[in-house]
N, C-alpha and C positions, 0 to 999 in steps of 0.2 A: 748687439753683435753687428759687425760690419765685414763685408768682403769686397775685394776688388780683383780684377783680372789684369794680368800683365804678361808680356812676352819678353824673354831674355834677349836683349839686343847687344850689338857689338860694343857699345859704350860701357857695358857692365862686365865685359870679358877682359881678363888680364893676361898675364904671361902664360904660355902653353895652352891657351884657349880655355882657361878655367875662370869661372866667375869669382870676382874679388870678394873678400870677406866684408869689406865696407859696403858693397852693393847688396849683399844679403841683408845687412842692417838697413840700408836705404829702403828696401822693400817692406821690412817690418815696420820701420819708422813711418813711412808714408801712410800705410794702412792704419796705424794707431792714431796718427795725427788727424787724418780725415774722420775717423770714428769720433774723436773728441770734438772736432770742429762742427760736426753735424749732429751731435748727441742732443736729444731734446731736453735733457736735464742739465748736463754739464756745460754745454756751449753758452747758454744764457748766463749761467753763474760766472763763467770765466770773463765774459764781457762786462757784466755788471760790477764785479769785484776787482777788475783789472789784475787778474791772476792767471797763472798757468800751472800745468802739471810738469814739474821739473824731474827729468829722469835721474834716478838714483842708482839703478843697477840693471844689468841685462845678462841673461844666459841664453846662449844658442846651442842646441844640440843638433849637429849636422848629420842627418841620415844619408843623404845623397845630394851632391851639388848639381843644381839645374844646369843644363847646357844651352848653348846659343840656339835661339829660335824656339826653345820650349815655351809652351803656353802654361802659365801658372795661375793658381787662385790663392790669394792671401786672405786669411780670415783672422779677425781679432775679437776678443771679448774680455770683459772685466769679470774676474772670479772672486775678488774680495775688495772691499772699500771701507776705509776708516776715515775719521775726520781729518787726519793729516796725511795718510798714505793711501795709494791705490795699487792694485796688482792685476796684471793682465797676462793672458796667453795670446800669442800671435803665431800662426802656423802657415807655412808655405806648402801647398799641395801641387802635384803635377797633374797632367791631363787625365790620368787614370784615377785621381783621387788619393794617390799614395802620398804620404808625408815625406817631404824633402828636408824641411827644417822645423824643429819645435823651439819655441822660445818662451821665456818668462821675462817680464819687465816690472820693476817697481818704481813708483814715482811719488813725489811729495808736492802738495799744494804750495805754491810760492807767489808772493806778491811781486808783480813786475817792477814796481818802482823801488821798493826797499830791498828787493832780493832776499827777503826773509820768509821763513816758513809761516804758513797760516793754517788755521783750522777751518774746515768747511762746516756748515751747520749740520747738525745731526739729522734734521728733517730732509736735507738734500741727500745724505747718505742712504736713508731709507728708500728714497724714490728711485735710485739707480738699480736697474735690473742686473742681477748677477747670474752667471752661468757656471756649470761645473768646471772644476780644474781639469786641465789636460793630464792624461796619464803619462808622467815622465818623472825623472829624478829632480827634486827641488833642492838645490844647494843653497847655502847661506848667502845673504846679500853681500856681506863683507868677505873680502879675499885675504887670507892669511899668507903672507910672504914666507918663503923658506928661510931658515936660519943659516944662510950661506952668504959668502961675499959676492956681490953682484959685479958684472962688468958695467962700466960707466961710460956713457956717450954724452958729450957736452956740446953746447953751442948749437942747439936745434932751434931754428926759427919757427915761429908761429905765423904761417902765411895767410894772406888775405883770402885765398880760396878755401880755407878751412872754416871761415866764419859764416854763421847763419843769421837769420832775421833777429835772433835774440842777442846779437853782438858778441857771441862767444863761439868757441869751436863746436861745431855740430857733432852730435854723439857718434855718427858714422865715421866722421873724419878722424877721430881718435885712432881708429883701426888703420887708416891710411898712414898714420904716423908710426904706430907700434909694429905694424907688419914689417917695417924696414929692419927691425932688430931681431927677427926670428927666421930660421931656415925653414923652407918648405911650408910656408904658411897655409897653402891650399890643401895640405894633408891633415889639417887639424880636425878633430872630431867634435870638440866642444870649445866654445869661447865664453868666458865670463868677463864682464866689465863692471868695475865699481867706479862710479863717477863721484869724486870727492869735492872738488872746487872748480868753478867755471874758469876756463882758460881763454884769454883774450888775445886779440891781434897785437903784435909788437913784442910779446914776451919772448924771451930766449930761455929755453928749458933744457933739462938733461933727462936721459933715460937710464934707469937702473934695471939691468937685465939679469934675472935669476934663472937657474936651471935646477930642476928637481924631478927625477923619476918620470920621464916621459912628458914633462910639462915645462913650459917657459912662462915666465912672468915678466911683464914690462911695466915699470912704475915711472910715470912722467912727473917730474918735480921741478920746483924752482931752485935757485942757487942755494937756498937755505934748507933744502929737502922738504919743503912744504909740498905735499902730493896733490896733483890734479886728478889723476886717473890711474887705476891699476887694471891691466888686462892679463888674463890667464889664458894660455893656449894649451889645450890638453890633446895630445896626440894618441892617447890610449884608446883602443877600440872597446 
């Protein structure tokens, strides 16, 4: 388990003084990455085998959005680990210890050179300490799109500012892209993201936007409809 302290600052605040969806993910991501980078079992394995944990999916349940100058505690822990996949909870708490955001993330072990999945040794899996799952609704990793005609937005550039140290779009930056295609994105109660294929700088993509019973879905694809990412925005309380 790992925890960090953060204060919500002006750089994380968007329109109407509300924290951006991508900044919530930044908090979750930073906590998770530091946990892995300092983990006594996982960190040496990643370095020795030249591999990483590649994010496959994320679910955020937003109880309350933190406000500017709020002091937060972010905690993360692994609740299940297999030879190919790992699952974690990461939670954002306010100063009173009340939950602002609950989240689930699943990741796959990936070789950094080949960009192919690998299996971790079973002995390593046994050595990683697990913690109880957070009490929340666990939805499937895969997102099913509605059987409706989407609105299509084309010629979306992948900018340099979206790219991280792994040379593809950072998982939080996908929300900076998809937020552009939904209304009132700060009112969303739940966000689910399915990461399908890494998106790299220089690509020109399109967004397919679906609407269904209080939800919006944004699928980012190439010109041949190969999907990179699907984001679901659920406005239902």
